[in-house]
C-alpha positions in Angstrom: 102.9 98.1 4.8 105.0 95.2 6.1 102.9 92.6 7.9 104.3 90.6 10.9 103.9 87.1 12.2 104.2 86.5 15.9 105.6 83.0 16.8 105.3 82.2 20.5 107.7 79.5 21.8 106.8 77.8 25.1 109.5 76.2 27.3 111.0 73.2 25.6 109.2 73.9 22.4 112.2 75.0 20.5 113.7 71.6 20.8 110.9 70.1 18.8 111.2 72.9 16.3 114.8 71.8 15.6 113.9 68.1 15.1 112.8 67.8 11.5 109.8 70.1 12.0 108.0 71.7 9.1 107.7 75.4 9.6 106.6 77.9 7.0 108.7 81.1 7.4 107.5 84.2 5.6 110.6 86.2 4.5 109.1 88.3 1.8 106.5 91.0 2.6 106.3 89.7 6.1 108.4 89.8 9.2 108.8 86.9 11.6 108.9 87.9 15.3 109.7 85.3 17.9 108.7 85.5 21.6 110.4 83.1 24.0 108.3 82.2 27.0 109.2 80.5 30.3 112.8 79.5 29.6 112.6 78.7 25.9 115.9 79.8 24.3 117.5 80.2 20.9 119.5 77.1 20.1 122.1 79.0 18.2 123.1 82.6 17.6 124.3 82.0 14.1 121.9 83.2 11.4 122.0 82.8 7.7 119.6 84.0 5.0 116.7 81.6 4.5 116.7 80.1 1.0 113.0 80.3 0.2 113.6 79.0 -3.4 115.3 75.9 -2.1 112.6 75.4 0.4 109.9 75.5 -2.3 111.9 73.3 -4.7 112.4 70.6 -2.1 109.1 70.5 -0.3 106.9 70.7 -3.4 108.3 67.5 -4.8 107.0 65.3 -1.9 103.4 66.5 -2.0 101.0 63.9 -3.3 98.4 65.6 -5.6 94.7 65.2 -4.8 93.0 62.3 -6.6 96.4 60.9 -7.8 96.4 57.1 -7.8 99.4 54.7 -7.8 98.8 51.0 -8.5 99.7 48.8 -5.5 102.4 46.3 -6.2 102.7 43.1 -4.2 106.3 42.2 -3.2 107.9 39.1 -1.9 111.2 38.6 0.0 114.4 39.4 -2.0 112.6 41.7 -4.4 114.9 44.6 -5.5 113.3 48.0 -4.7 116.1 50.3 -5.8 119.5 50.1 -7.3 121.4 52.9 -9.2 121.2 50.9 -12.4 117.6 49.7 -11.9 115.5 52.4 -10.2 111.8 51.9 -9.6 111.7 55.3 -8.1 114.0 58.2 -7.3 115.2 60.1 -4.2 115.6 63.8 -3.6 117.0 65.9 -0.8 114.7 67.1 2.1 116.9 69.1 4.4 116.3 71.5 7.4 115.6 74.3 4.9 112.0 73.2 5.2 112.0 74.6 8.7 114.2 77.6 8.1 117.6 75.9 8.5 120.7 76.3 6.4 121.9 72.7 6.0 122.0 71.3 2.5 122.6 68.1 0.6 122.4 66.6 -2.9 121.6 63.1 -4.1 122.8 61.5 -7.3 120.3 58.8 -8.3 122.7 57.5 -11.0 125.5 56.6 -8.5 123.5 56.5 -5.2 125.9 59.0 -3.6 124.5 61.4 -1.0 126.6 64.3 0.0 125.8 67.3 2.2 126.8 69.7 4.9 125.0 70.1 8.3 125.0 73.3 10.2 123.0 74.4 13.2 122.5 77.9 11.9 118.9 79.2 12.1 118.2 76.4 14.7 118.6 73.7 12.0 120.7 70.5 12.2 119.6 67.8 9.8 119.8 66.7 6.2 117.8 63.9 4.5 116.7 62.2 1.3 113.2 60.9 0.6 111.7 58.9 -2.2 109.4 60.9 -4.5 105.8 59.8 -4.4 105.7 57.1 -7.0 104.8 53.7 -5.4 102.6 51.8 -3.0 104.0 48.4 -2.0 102.3 45.5 -0.3 105.0 43.9 1.8 102.7 41.6 3.8 104.8 38.6 2.9 108.1 40.2 4.0 109.8 40.8 7.4 111.4 44.0 6.4 113.6 46.0 4.1 117.4 45.8 3.7 119.4 48.9 2.8 123.0 48.3 1.6 125.2 51.4 2.0 128.9 52.4 1.8 130.6 55.0 4.0 129.0 56.9 6.9 132.3 57.7 8.7 131.1 56.7 12.2 127.9 58.7 12.0 124.4 57.6 13.1 121.6 57.7 10.6 117.9 57.1 10.6 116.4 54.7 8.0 112.7 55.5 7.6 109.7 53.9 6.0 106.3 55.5 5.5 102.9 53.9 5.3 101.0 57.1 4.5 101.3 59.7 1.7 100.8 62.6 4.2 103.7 65.0 3.9 104.1 65.2 7.7 102.6 61.8 8.6 104.1 59.3 11.1 107.5 58.0 10.2 108.8 54.5 11.1 112.4 54.7 12.0 115.4 52.4 12.5 118.7 54.0 13.7 122.1 52.7 12.7 125.7 53.8 13.3 127.8 53.3 10.2 131.6 52.8 10.3 134.1 52.9 13.2 136.0 56.0 12.4 135.0 57.8 15.7 137.0 55.2 17.6 140.7 55.8 16.8 141.6 52.3 17.8 139.0 50.6 15.7 139.9 53.0 12.9 143.3 51.4 12.7 141.8 48.0 11.8 139.0 49.2 9.6 139.0 47.8 6.1 139.2 50.8 3.8 138.6 48.7 0.7 135.1 47.6 1.8 133.3 49.9 4.2 129.9 48.6 3.2 127.1 47.8 5.6 123.6 46.2 5.4 120.9 47.8 7.6 117.9 45.6 8.3 114.7 47.6 8.8 112.6 45.0 10.6 108.9 45.9 10.5 108.3 44.7 14.1 111.2 46.8 15.5 110.6 50.2 14.0 110.0 53.3 16.1 106.9 55.3 15.2 107.6 59.0 15.5 106.3 62.4 14.4 108.9 65.2 14.3 111.3 62.9 16.2 108.7 62.4 19.0 107.7 58.8 19.6 104.0 58.0 19.1 102.7 55.1 21.1 100.1 52.4 20.1 100.8 52.6 16.4 100.6 49.7 13.9 102.7 49.7 10.8 100.7 49.1 7.7 103.1 46.8 5.8 100.6 46.3 3.0 100.8 50.0 2.2 104.5 51.2 2.1 104.6 54.5 0.3 107.9 56.1 1.1 111.6 55.5 2.1 113.9 58.0 3.7 117.3 58.4 5.2 118.1 61.2 7.6 121.1 62.5 9.5 120.0 64.6 12.5 121.4 65.9 15.7 118.4 64.6 17.5 117.5 60.9 18.1 114.0 60.6 19.7 112.0 62.5 22.3 114.6 65.3 22.6 117.6 63.0 23.1 120.8 64.1 21.3 122.4 61.8 18.7 125.7 61.0 20.3 127.2 60.1 16.9 126.4 63.4 15.4 128.7 66.2 14.4 128.4 69.3 12.3 130.1 69.4 8.9 130.2 67.2 5.8 128.3 64.0 5.3 129.0 61.4 2.7 127.0 58.2 2.2 126.3 56.0 -0.8 123.1 53.9 -1.2 124.0 50.7 -3.0 120.7 48.8 -3.0 117.4 48.4 -1.3 115.5 45.1 -1.2 112.9 43.2 0.9 113.7 40.3 3.1 
């Protein structure tokens, strides 16, 4: 007999579901039924089959095993954290498939190239990459982290640090718009030979958030940096729309990551 799961959505709750939330959908042997209450509405009518295999493959790689220990490494300014030719850790994709969406991306650690396609089917709308659990850095002597990238095509990304190994712990975000290609005038003067940019993630200017909702009165533990992420999402913070977001293909190359 097929079992069913009833998911009740209150007014405004769907917006939070579509902002990098983590939802377990049961597609085999169970049926998901959704009840919208007091004005909550479906964000899109487009539906695609949920890829449970891709969900399991992606999410399982970012879970820290119980009792696992990683030796803390003390860093100083200008220490290289990551380069394609000298990787202290690796990245993997973490897309909206983890909440039932259909967007997808791939990351090549050898070249640093991240490519994907964003769709709002199944109420999704983001792609991301996240470092696999492999490090704990003490950055007490540093002011922040610099990420050098190439590309971006005028899109706005979130560059994220984590100070906890919790899968859904608080994220510390810095947003940056890369490239000028959304402005047709600036595009005429853009140097196509060198579309690189350096994003400074300053510890004292980060935005603490949980599922894209800001969390007040938080203190970043810079002596315990455990994760690095990059995300491209249709939401900014607290329900605000990313004004430099568009559905379709995304192409960004990570060239290096270092402390400053």
